[in-house]
C-alpha positions, 0 to 999 in steps of 0.5 A: 921430438922435433926441435924448432929450427928457430931454437938452433938459430937462437942458440947460435946467435946467443953463442956468438954474443957470449963469445964476443962478450968474453964469456967463453965457458957459457959460450962453450956450453951453448956451442955444445947444445947447438952441435947436438941440435944441428946433428939431430935436425940437419944431419938426418936430412938427405943433404947434397954432397956439396952442402954436407961438405960445407957443413962438415968443413965449417964444423971441423974448422970450429973444432980446430979453432976451439982447440986453438982457443981462437974464440973470435974465429969461432964466432965468425965461423958461426955467424958468417958460415954456419948460420948461412949454411943452415938457413939454406938447408932449412928452406 
C-alpha cells in the first residue's frame, strides 16, 4: 500500500514541532515512523547518485545527532535539509 507523501511531510513537521517543544520521547517515536515511511516511499525509487548521496548524508547526520542527543540539530536537519531533499524527489 502506497503512502501519500503528504503523510511523510506531516510527520516530519510534527517531529520538528515536538523537538522544538522539548517533547523528545514523542519526537523520537515520530522520527522512527518518518524513517520507515521514507525508506518505503523514496528509497525504492531509482534516485540519482547525487540525490541519494544527499539523502544518505542527511540521514547519517540525524543518526549522529541523535546519538549526541542534539535535538535542536535534528530539527534543523529535518526542516532545512531533509524536507527539501524529499520535496525534490517527490516532484
